[in-house]
Each structure stands twice: as structure tokens, then as C-alpha cells.
C-alpha positions in Angstrom: 0.0 0.0 0.0 1.3 3.5 -0.9 2.0 5.5 2.3 -0.1 8.7 2.7 0.3 11.5 5.1 -2.9 11.8 7.1 -3.3 15.1 8.9 -6.7 14.4 10.4 -9.5 11.8 10.3 -12.8 11.0 12.0 -15.9 9.1 10.9 -17.0 11.9 8.6 -13.9 13.3 6.9 -10.2 12.7 6.2 -7.6 15.4 5.6 -4.4 14.3 3.8 -1.4 15.7 2.0 -1.7 15.2 -1.8 1.8 14.4 -3.0 3.1 16.3 -6.1 2.7 14.5 -9.4 0.0 12.2 -8.1 -3.4 12.2 -9.7 -6.4 13.0 -7.4 -8.7 10.7 -9.4 -7.9 7.9 -11.8 -7.6 8.7 -15.5 -6.6 7.0 -18.8 -3.0 6.8 -17.7 -3.8 4.1 -15.1 -1.3 5.8 -12.8 -1.9 5.5 -9.0 -4.3 8.1 -7.7 -4.9 9.6 -4.3 -8.6 8.6 -4.1 -7.6 4.9 -4.5 -4.7 5.3 -2.1 -7.0 6.7 0.7 -9.6 4.0 0.1 -6.9 1.3 0.4 -5.7 3.0 3.6 -9.2 3.1 5.2 -9.9 -0.5 4.0 -6.7 -1.8 5.6 -6.8 0.3 8.8 -10.4 -0.4 9.7 -10.6 -3.8 8.1 -13.5 -2.8 6.0 -15.0 -5.4 3.6 -16.2 -4.5 0.1 -16.1 -1.0 -1.4 -15.1 2.0 0.7 -17.0 5.2 0.2 -14.9 8.3 -0.3 -16.4 11.6 -1.6 -14.2 13.9 -3.7 -15.3 17.6 -3.1 -12.4 19.6 -4.6 -9.3 19.0 -6.7 -5.7 19.8 -7.3 -3.8 19.6 -10.6 -1.6 16.5 -10.9 1.8 18.4 -10.5 0.5 20.4 -7.5 0.8 19.1 -3.9 -0.9 20.2 -0.7 -3.7 19.8 1.8 -7.0 18.2 0.7 -10.2 17.1 2.5 -12.3 14.1 1.5 -15.7 13.0 2.8 -16.2 9.6 4.4 -20.0 9.7 4.1 -22.4 10.9 1.5 -23.9 13.4 4.0 -20.5 14.9 4.6 -19.8 15.0 0.9 -23.0 16.9 0.2 -22.4 19.5 2.9 -18.7 20.0 1.9 -19.8 20.4 -1.7 -22.2 23.1 -0.6 -19.4 24.9 1.2 -17.4 24.8 -2.1 -20.3 26.2 -4.1 -20.8 28.9 -1.5 -17.1 29.7 -1.4 -16.9 28.9 2.3 -14.0 26.6 1.9 -10.9 28.8 2.0 -7.8 27.6 0.1 -4.5 29.4 0.4 -1.6 28.6 -1.9 2.1 29.3 -1.9 3.7 29.9 -5.3 7.1 30.9 -6.8 6.7 33.0 -9.9 9.1 34.7 -12.4 9.8 38.4 -12.0 9.2 40.9 -9.2 5.5 41.0 -8.3 3.6 43.8 -6.7 3.3 43.8 -2.9 -0.5 43.0 -3.2 -2.8 42.6 -6.2 -6.3 41.4 -6.9 -6.9 39.7 -10.2 -10.3 39.4 -11.8 -10.5 37.6 -15.1 -12.9 35.5 -17.1 -11.7 32.0 -17.9 -12.8 29.2 -20.2 -11.4 25.7 -20.7 -10.5 24.1 -24.0 -11.7 20.5 -23.6 -9.5 19.3 -26.4 -6.2 20.6 -25.1 -7.1 20.7 -21.4 -5.8 24.3 -21.4 -7.6 27.2 -19.9 -7.6 30.7 -21.5 -8.8 34.2 -20.8 -12.3 34.6 -22.4 -13.9 38.0 -21.7 -17.0 37.2 -23.6 -18.2 33.9 -22.2 -15.7 32.8 -19.5 -16.5 32.3 -15.9 -15.5 35.0 -13.4 -12.2 34.1 -11.8 -10.9 36.0 -8.7 -7.7 35.7 -6.7 -5.6 37.9 -4.5 -1.9 37.5 -3.8 0.6 39.0 -1.4 4.3 39.0 -2.1 6.3 37.4 0.8 9.8 37.6 -0.7 11.7 38.6 -3.8 14.9 36.7 -4.7 16.8 39.2 -6.7 19.6 36.8 -7.7 17.2 34.5 -9.5 14.5 37.1 -10.3 11.8 35.0 -8.5 9.0 36.1 -6.2 7.4 34.0 -3.4 3.7 34.8 -3.2 0.8 33.7 -1.0 -2.4 33.3 -3.1 -6.0 33.4 -1.7 -8.3 31.8 -4.2 -11.9 33.1 -4.3 -13.0 30.9 -7.2 -11.7 27.5 -8.2 -11.4 27.5 -12.0 -9.3 25.0 -14.0 -5.6 26.0 -13.9 -6.7 29.4 -12.5 -3.6 30.5 -10.6 -1.3 29.3 -13.3 -3.2 31.1 -16.0 -3.9 34.3 -14.2 -0.3 34.8 -13.1 1.0 33.9 -16.5 -1.4 36.5 -18.0 0.3 39.3 -16.0 3.8 38.1 -17.1 4.6 36.3 -13.8 4.3 32.6 -14.9 4.9 30.1 -12.1 8.3 28.6 -11.8 8.3 25.2 -13.4 4.9 25.6 -15.1 5.5 23.8 -18.5 2.0 24.5 -19.7 1.6 28.3 -19.2 5.2 29.3 -18.5 8.8 28.4 -19.5 9.7 25.0 -20.9 12.4 24.4 -18.3 11.4 20.9 -17.1 11.4 21.9 -13.4 8.8 20.9 -10.8 6.0 23.5 -10.7 6.3 25.7 -7.6 2.6 25.7 -6.5 1.4 24.2 -3.2 -2.0 24.3 -1.5 -0.5 24.9 2.0 -3.6 26.0 4.0 -7.2 24.7 4.0 -10.0 26.1 6.1 -13.6 24.8 6.2 -16.5 24.2 8.6 -16.7 20.5 9.7 -19.8 19.1 8.0 -21.2 17.5 11.2 -19.7 19.3 14.3 -19.7 22.7 12.6 -16.3 23.4 14.0 -13.9 25.6 12.0 -11.1 23.3 10.8 -7.7 24.7 9.8 -4.8 22.8 8.4 -1.4 24.0 7.2 1.5 22.2 5.6 4.6 23.8 4.1 6.3 22.7 0.9 10.0 21.8 1.1 11.3 24.8 -0.8 14.6 26.6 0.0 13.0 30.0 -0.6 10.7 29.7 2.4 13.2 28.5 4.9 13.5 31.8 6.7 9.8 32.5 6.6 8.4 29.2 8.1 7.6 30.8 11.5 5.5 33.5 9.9 3.4 31.4 7.5 
């Protein structure tokens, strides 16, 4: 069984770290996916016979790592999905981008997805409203790279990657919207906040990526 980093679990939800370059859900590649890994973990830990229920309520791109919550019951899945729709689940990302970014900026764009290429693009006529805000935490002058913290208000396909690229600050290692440099993309869902679907308690989880650029900032994040 593939080892997973479980941050929290109870009878209703399970919060885990999604490893980089691991699919959230199985696709045509037949590569191992996080959903299957967690089901196997639950099945083995609790000695559950038959199929294990696990509700997927939000996603991360394959190359992106970070904190994710999954539902262990259909009731929890329904309530968490409602939180997603009502923008009550707060996702905060860390990213390294090319160039020197502003101290703070709010980006509002309209994004559509090309189903054939799986690319997203700015589409002012019929795209969906896409909003994010970022704050610059650090600028690395030697490498001309900025470390930013991104609060995502909407969850569009490839939203952060596209919107930052659109203002000429493509993510480091983003081979789709940035430079073809074959590096690992520097985008990480480091903080997740949501209301527990049953207890109604505010749940907050944080996990930092292993990036050199954040070493001197760990205590403040």
C-alpha cells in the first residue's frame, strides 16, 4: 500500500497531503491516484470489507501538492460540496513566480477551458469570473523570482497558473503556461479552512512545501 500523510481523520472526513505529481482521481494513464490510495488506507486500517465510500469535493492539478479534504460519508460530501459552491472553503496557496511581483494585487479575469487541449484561457465574452488575491512574501533578486501567497476566491481550472502567466509572472516550473524548463512546478496548497460538515467546528490545516526560498519564513506562515 502506498503510504499517505494523514493530517486528520474521523468518521466523517479525512484530511491528507496530496503528493506532487500524483493524480487526485484515476484517468486513462492508469497511474496510481490519491482517491484509491486513501480508500486502500481506510480499508486496511479499519478492516472494511467491500467497497469503501470516499467523496471527492475539490481537486488539485496533478503536479500540485498540498492539503485536501475528502468526505467519508455521502452526507459529509453533500455538505462540503455546498461549502465549495458557497465559497466557504478557503484555500490558500504558496507559489514561486518569475519576476518581481507587486506587494499586493487582486486579479479578476474570465476563464474558459478548452476541452480538447485541457488548457484554460482568458475569455472575456463567455468565460467564468475568476478571482484571486496575492501578497508578495519575498523577492529573490539573484534568480528574479517572487514567493507569493495566493488566496483563491474561485476555483477555476488552472486558475492560478493562467492568471499569473497572464500578468507576465508565470509560475516557476509551469511547463503549460510558463517556460519549458522541465522543473517541478512551484505551486502548493498549503492551507485549508472549512466548517466541519457535522460538528460545525472551524477546521484549519497547514502544511509547508520543502522549498529553500521559504526556509527563513516558516515561522510567519
